[in-house]
N, CA, C and O of each residue as an XYZ file, in Angstrom:
368
protein
N      -4.523     11.346      3.562
C      -3.704     10.987      4.654
C      -3.303      9.520      4.525
O      -4.138      8.643      4.305
N      -1.906      9.263      4.678
C      -1.767      7.617      4.646
C      -1.219      7.325      5.961
O      -0.528      7.965      6.755
N      -1.979      5.621      5.946
C      -1.971      5.028      7.483
C      -1.023      4.134      7.074
O      -0.887      3.633      5.958
N      -0.181      3.923      8.367
C       0.771      2.277      8.557
C      -0.272      1.330      8.336
O      -1.405      1.425      8.809
N       0.263      0.154      7.394
C      -0.130     -0.748      7.300
C       0.402     -2.101      7.621
O      -0.190     -3.087      8.059
N       2.199     -1.852      7.165
C       2.888     -3.215      7.497
C       4.328     -2.520      7.727
O       4.453     -1.370      7.307
N       5.411     -3.134      8.358
C       6.899     -3.391      7.592
C       7.516     -4.653      7.600
O       7.664     -5.424      8.548
N       7.858     -4.769      6.423
C       8.175     -6.409      6.184
C       9.461     -6.554      7.110
O       9.735     -5.668      7.919
N      10.334     -7.832      6.953
C      11.526     -7.823      7.494
C      12.280     -7.024      7.339
O      12.844     -6.274      8.135
N      12.357     -7.167      5.972
C      13.401     -6.229      5.266
C      13.429     -4.676      5.348
O      13.973     -3.897      4.566
N      12.801     -4.435      6.343
C      11.926     -2.657      6.589
C      11.562     -2.237      5.449
O      12.326     -1.298      5.226
N      10.758     -2.364      4.447
C       9.660     -2.484      3.415
C       8.623     -1.876      4.305
O       8.253     -2.606      5.224
N       7.986     -0.493      4.210
C       7.500      0.186      4.533
C       6.137      0.354      3.665
O       6.131      0.764      2.504
N       4.665     -0.129      4.604
C       3.527     -0.708      3.387
C       2.637      0.569      4.142
O       2.734      0.677      5.364
N       1.799      1.497      3.397
C       1.064      2.511      3.954
C      -0.232      2.352      3.015
O      -0.110      1.683      1.990
N      -1.350      2.885      3.296
C      -2.126      2.878      2.520
C      -3.286      4.208      2.596
O      -3.569      4.562      3.740
N      -3.748      4.716      1.812
C      -4.730      5.860      2.093
C      -5.950      5.847      2.400
O      -6.371      4.695      2.293
N      -6.590      6.425      2.670
C      -8.405      5.924      3.052
C      -8.784      5.738      1.934
O      -7.968      5.889      1.025
N     -10.212      5.330      1.615
C     -11.208      5.167      1.179
C     -11.487      6.239      0.278
O     -11.887      7.331      0.682
N     -11.272      5.948     -1.054
C     -11.543      7.187     -2.054
C     -12.581      6.786     -2.882
O     -12.312      5.706     -3.406
N     -13.481      7.158     -3.153
C     -14.937      7.208     -3.936
C     -14.087      7.743     -5.210
O     -13.116      8.487     -5.071
N     -14.549      7.293     -6.446
C     -14.045      8.251     -7.847
C     -14.516      7.329     -8.651
O     -14.074      6.187     -8.775
N     -15.753      7.984     -9.417
C     -16.202      7.836    -10.622
C     -17.015      6.560    -10.079
O     -16.695      5.491    -10.599
N     -17.830      6.537     -9.290
C     -18.527      5.959     -8.547
C     -18.117      4.448     -8.168
O     -18.921      3.642     -7.699
N     -16.604      4.135     -8.461
C     -15.777      3.095     -7.652
C     -14.973      3.298     -6.354
O     -14.348      4.345     -6.190
N     -14.975      2.621     -5.712
C     -14.056      2.850     -4.221
C     -12.400      2.239     -4.678
O     -12.157      1.220     -5.324
N     -11.617      3.030     -4.221
C      -9.677      2.996     -4.553
C      -8.962      3.148     -3.431
O      -9.257      4.077     -2.678
N      -8.074      2.419     -3.165
C      -7.415      2.917     -2.559
C      -6.010      2.981     -3.141
O      -5.613      2.311     -4.095
N      -5.302      3.879     -2.440
C      -3.782      4.036     -2.735
C      -2.977      3.176     -1.685
O      -3.322      3.136     -0.504
N      -2.074      2.608     -2.091
C      -0.718      1.837     -1.229
C       0.486      2.289     -1.667
O       0.592      2.570     -2.861
N       1.231      2.389     -1.081
C       2.605      3.088     -1.014
C       3.242      2.340     -0.532
O       2.758      1.795      0.460
N       4.679      1.913     -0.982
C       4.852      1.069     -0.449
C       6.895      2.035     -0.406
O       7.298      2.993     -1.065
N       7.415      1.424      0.349
C       9.029      2.216      0.196
C       9.990      1.700      1.024
O       9.886      2.044      2.201
N      10.944      0.933      0.724
C      12.290      0.429      1.044
C      13.321      1.059      1.351
O      13.756      1.706      0.399
N      14.097      1.180      2.587
C      15.484      2.014      2.136
C      16.753      1.034      1.790
O      16.899     -0.184      1.885
N      17.806      2.345      1.243
C      18.310      1.089      0.830
C      19.862      2.237      0.846
O      19.637      3.247      1.512
N      20.949      2.203      0.381
C      22.038      3.070      0.581
C      21.829      4.383     -0.201
O      21.613      4.535     -1.403
N      21.965      5.407      0.912
C      21.452      6.874      0.145
C      20.261      7.208     -0.313
O      20.123      8.131     -1.115
N      19.235      6.472      0.160
C      17.803      6.970     -0.496
C      16.986      5.695     -0.028
O      17.075      5.028      1.003
N      16.117      5.575     -1.191
C      14.901      4.709     -0.528
C      14.662      3.897     -2.237
O      15.213      4.416     -3.208
N      13.863      2.712     -2.393
C      12.815      2.410     -3.642
C      11.811      2.696     -3.485
O      11.780      3.035     -2.302
N      10.767      2.822     -3.934
C       9.344      3.296     -4.021
C       8.798      2.724     -4.858
O       9.359      1.902     -5.582
N       7.668      3.021     -4.927
C       6.011      2.438     -5.818
C       4.563      2.569     -5.082
O       4.058      2.165     -4.034
N       4.225      3.247     -6.048
C       2.651      3.346     -5.564
C       1.456      2.119     -6.513
O       1.229      2.009     -7.718
N       1.048      1.553     -5.611
C      -0.516      0.480     -6.393
C      -1.518      1.065     -5.742
O      -1.602      1.505     -4.596
N      -2.488      0.992     -6.897
C      -4.280      1.679     -6.826
C      -4.567      0.456     -6.879
O      -4.153     -0.314     -7.745
N      -5.588      0.058     -5.599
C      -6.573     -0.819     -5.544
C      -7.844     -0.272     -5.962
O      -8.177      0.743     -5.351
N      -8.769     -0.760     -6.999
C      -8.798     -2.526     -6.920
C      -8.136     -3.372     -8.171
O      -8.124     -4.591     -8.340
N      -7.544     -2.235     -9.057
C      -6.935     -2.748    -10.526
C      -5.601     -2.602    -10.584
O      -5.155     -2.374    -11.709
N      -4.476     -2.700     -9.280
C      -2.958     -2.611     -9.563
C      -2.377     -2.711    -10.066
O      -1.537     -3.535    -10.429
N      -3.008     -1.001    -10.379
C      -1.830      0.031    -11.011
C      -1.048      0.337    -11.037
O      -1.216      1.513    -10.715
N       0.136      0.174    -11.235
C       1.244      0.289    -10.358
C       2.071      1.749    -11.530
O       2.251      1.618    -12.741
N       2.499      3.248    -10.546
C       2.951      3.867    -10.752
C       3.969      4.423     -9.962
O       4.027      4.084     -8.780
N       4.849      5.287    -10.457
C       5.729      6.090     -9.626
C       7.201      4.990     -8.978
O       7.809      5.064     -7.910
N       7.300      4.451     -9.643
C       8.591      3.145     -9.443
C       9.728      3.261     -9.454
O      10.230      3.145    -10.572
N      10.518      3.487     -8.491
C      11.546      4.043     -8.291
C      12.678      3.194     -7.476
O      13.006      3.331     -6.298
N      13.164      2.302     -8.420
C      14.557      1.462     -7.647
C      14.295      0.181     -7.534
O      15.122     -0.662     -7.187
N      12.637     -0.126     -7.942
C      12.708     -1.630     -7.787
C      12.331     -2.340     -8.853
O      11.656     -1.825     -9.744
N      12.846     -3.999     -8.897
C      12.427     -4.801     -9.925
C      11.432     -5.155    -10.448
O      10.478     -5.405     -9.712
N      11.289     -5.301    -11.840
C       9.855     -6.483    -12.273
C       9.511     -7.403    -11.483
O       8.337     -7.544    -11.143
N      10.600     -8.270    -11.015
C      10.442     -9.161     -9.646
C       9.846     -8.824     -8.373
O       8.893     -9.400     -7.848
N      10.753     -7.449     -7.751
C      10.068     -7.017     -7.013
C       8.835     -6.883     -6.761
O       8.132     -7.458     -5.929
N       8.485     -5.734     -7.861
C       6.749     -5.513     -7.927
C       6.270     -6.993     -8.176
O       5.611     -7.427     -7.231
N       6.384     -7.572     -8.865
C       4.887     -8.866     -9.002
C       5.002     -9.517     -7.242
O       3.937     -9.374     -6.642
N       5.845    -10.012     -6.622
C       6.441    -10.034     -5.178
C       5.400     -9.193     -4.367
O       4.561     -9.556     -3.542
N       5.681     -8.096     -4.801
C       4.611     -6.939     -3.423
C       3.428     -7.041     -4.126
O       2.427     -6.980     -3.411
N       3.207     -7.201     -5.499
C       1.675     -7.034     -5.473
C       1.181     -8.934     -5.258
O       0.004     -9.061     -5.592
N       1.496     -9.613     -5.032
C       0.878    -10.611     -4.615
C       0.879    -10.391     -3.148
O      -0.193    -10.501     -2.554
N       1.748    -10.151     -2.624
C       1.493     -9.411     -1.284
C       0.170     -8.917     -1.188
O      -0.751     -9.450     -0.568
N       0.126     -7.771     -1.897
C      -0.754     -6.957     -1.557
C      -1.987     -7.325     -1.918
O      -2.939     -6.847     -1.301
N      -2.159     -8.059     -2.772
C      -3.328     -8.763     -3.190
C      -3.744     -9.836     -2.445
O      -4.704    -10.446     -2.917
N      -3.182    -10.328     -1.171
C      -3.509    -10.961     -1.035
C      -3.973    -10.300      0.938
O      -4.417    -11.047      1.811
N      -3.755     -9.161      1.074
C      -4.117     -8.387      1.590
C      -5.051     -7.304      1.523
O      -5.329     -6.528      2.437
N      -5.427     -7.318      0.567
C      -6.392     -6.209     -0.134
C      -7.678     -6.649      0.772
O      -7.791     -5.655      1.490
N      -8.148     -7.057      0.951
C      -9.652     -7.017      1.922
C      -9.405     -6.285      3.337
O     -10.178     -5.536      3.934
N      -8.197     -6.683      3.683
C      -7.764     -6.140      5.036
C      -7.303     -4.706      4.962
O      -7.420     -4.178      6.067
N      -6.850     -3.942      4.101
C      -6.463     -3.049      3.554
C      -7.655     -2.331      3.260
O      -7.697     -1.317      3.957
N      -8.906     -2.475      2.308
C      -9.798     -1.893      2.218
C     -10.724     -1.420      3.415
O     -11.289     -0.338      3.578
N     -10.705     -2.742      4.330
C     -11.461     -2.414      5.883
C     -10.866     -1.170      6.506
O     -11.456     -0.222      7.022
N      -9.734     -1.351      6.366
C      -8.692     -0.069      7.413
C      -9.116      1.092      6.632
O      -9.687      2.106      7.033
N      -8.650      0.697      5.154
C      -8.698      2.362      4.457
C     -10.202      2.738      4.563
O     -10.491      3.859      4.144
N     -11.238      1.939      5.079
C     -12.444      2.382      5.573
C     -12.881      3.289      6.697
O     -13.479      4.356      6.831
N     -12.079      2.012      7.727
C     -12.226      2.728      9.359
C     -11.227      3.624      9.540
O     -11.450      4.337     10.518
N      -9.929      3.936      8.823
C      -9.268      5.198      9.232
C      -7.869      4.384      9.856
O      -7.088      4.991     10.589
N      -7.705      3.305      9.570
C      -6.284      2.793      9.629
C      -6.352      1.944     10.855
O      -7.448      1.692     11.355
N      -4.845      1.329     11.549
C      -5.336      0.416     12.215
C      -5.469      1.175     13.488
O      -5.780      0.568     14.513
N      -5.195      2.824     13.501
C      -5.384      2.931     15.037
C      -6.584      3.396     15.333
O      -6.855      3.436     16.534
N      -7.457      3.794     14.508
C      -8.669      3.725     14.713
C      -9.028      2.380     14.954
O      -9.483      2.223     16.087
N      -8.981      1.480     14.346
C      -9.704      0.147     14.378
C      -9.594     -0.292     15.752
O     -10.543     -0.271     16.536
N      -8.144     -0.786     16.104
C      -7.938     -0.427     17.785
C      -8.569      0.286     18.670
O      -8.543     -0.216     19.794
N      -9.236      1.466     18.559
C     -10.025      2.256     19.308
C     -11.481      1.587     19.026
O     -12.219      2.026     19.908
N     -11.906      1.079     18.529
C     -13.263      0.507     18.218
C     -13.613     -0.802     19.328
O     -14.680     -1.411     19.247
């Protein structure tokens, strides 16, 4: 399941998965999607390694900017991933 996290002023959507335990490490999948003419740009980033995959349409500079943003918010993304996203966090 993916949880909404943030919409940037240019309509870029950032969503994240639940917390995933793999090989004794906690991971979170962060997906980014931006509408463009006739489609979307998209990419997936895995925390904590900031490994990017499935990059479609984003330039290297755009990915670098997105990584900087995600790194600055990683602690919040992890917390929400553990708690079931904003919707669940707001209910507590």
